[in-house]
C-alpha positions as CSV (number, residue, x, y, z in Angstrom):
1,M,129.0,100.7,119.8
2,L,130.2,98.5,122.4
3,L,131.7,96.8,119.5
4,F,133.9,99.5,118.5
5,A,135.8,99.9,121.1
6,V,137.3,96.2,121.3
7,P,141.2,96.2,119.1
8,L,140.6,94.1,116.8
9,S,143.3,91.5,114.5
10,A,143.4,89.7,112.3
11,D,147.0,88.4,112.3
12,F,148.1,85.9,114.7
13,P,151.2,85.9,116.2
14,L,153.6,82.3,116.6
15,K,153.3,81.4,119.4
16,Q,149.2,81.4,119.3
17,Y,149.1,79.4,116.5
18,V,151.6,77.2,116.8
19,E,148.4,76.4,119.8
20,L,146.0,76.3,117.5
21,R,147.4,74.1,115.2
22,R,148.2,71.4,118.4
23,Q,143.7,71.3,118.0
24,S,143.6,69.0,115.6
25,S,139.9,70.3,115.4
26,L,140.8,73.2,114.2
27,N,143.4,72.5,111.3
28,K,140.5,72.1,108.4
29,Q,140.0,76.4,109.7
30,L,143.7,77.2,109.5
31,D,144.1,75.2,106.6
32,S,142.2,77.3,105.3
33,Y,143.1,80.8,106.2
34,F,146.8,80.4,105.3
35,I,145.9,79.1,101.5
36,G,143.9,82.4,101.3
37,V,146.6,84.3,102.8
38,G,149.1,82.5,100.6
39,R,147.3,83.1,97.5
40,G,147.0,86.8,98.5
41,I,150.6,87.0,98.5
42,F,151.1,85.5,95.4
43,W,149.3,88.3,93.4
44,A,150.4,91.0,95.5
45,N,153.7,89.4,94.2
46,T,152.1,89.1,90.6
47,V,150.7,93.5,90.7
48,L,154.2,94.3,91.5
49,E,155.7,92.1,88.8
50,V,152.7,93.2,85.9
51,T,153.3,96.9,87.3
52,G,156.9,96.7,86.8
53,Q,158.5,96.9,90.3
54,Q,161.0,93.9,92.1
55,P,158.5,91.4,92.6
56,L,159.1,90.3,97.0
57,F,159.6,86.6,95.2
58,C,159.9,84.7,91.5
59,M,158.3,81.4,90.9
60,P,159.5,79.2,89.4
61,E,158.0,78.6,85.8
62,K,157.0,76.0,86.0
63,L,155.6,74.9,88.8
64,A,151.7,75.6,89.9
65,L,151.4,77.5,93.0
66,D,148.4,75.2,94.8
67,D,146.8,74.7,98.2
68,G,150.0,71.4,99.3
69,I,152.9,74.3,98.3
70,I,151.7,77.1,100.5
71,L,150.6,75.1,103.5
72,S,154.6,73.6,103.1
73,V,156.2,76.7,102.3
74,I,154.5,78.6,104.8
75,D,154.9,75.6,107.5
76,Q,158.4,75.2,106.7
77,E,159.1,78.7,107.8
78,V,156.6,78.1,111.5
79,R,158.5,75.0,111.8
80,S,161.6,77.2,112.1
81,R,161.1,79.6,113.6
82,S,158.5,78.0,116.8
83,K,161.3,77.5,118.7
84,D,163.3,80.9,118.8
85,P,161.4,83.2,121.7
86,N,162.6,86.0,120.0
87,F,159.6,85.3,117.4
88,A,156.4,84.3,119.5
89,N,154.6,87.2,118.7
90,T,155.6,87.6,115.2
91,P,152.4,87.3,112.6
92,V,152.6,84.5,111.1
93,E,151.5,85.9,108.0
94,L,154.8,88.2,108.2
95,L,156.2,84.9,108.4
96,A,154.7,83.8,105.8
97,V,155.5,86.4,103.2
98,K,159.4,85.7,104.6
99,A,158.6,81.6,103.8
100,F,157.6,82.6,100.3
101,Q,161.3,85.5,99.7
102,I,163.2,82.3,101.1
103,R,161.2,79.5,99.0
104,F,162.0,81.3,95.2
105,P,164.3,83.8,96.1
106,C,164.6,86.2,92.9
107,K,168.4,86.2,90.5
């Protein structure tokens, strides 16, 4: 019963993410998690496109989404927001969505 009394959260507030990134022993796990987040964002976007809805972002046709691109897009957004205290409690997963929208806008 105790397990149900504890609130669970799967998202990382920006300030926690920055702190965890400083611990090099966790970087591989964080990379794996955020690669998964990025792929989830990509597939959700694909479903929107296929069903005729407005996509969140538009990838260039000749660009293959790989792990390096996912991490780079997310990392750039995190770095640009990490110094702003207004974003300290913003989930990095939300920033990841925003990062794809900024980097790959639809025309």
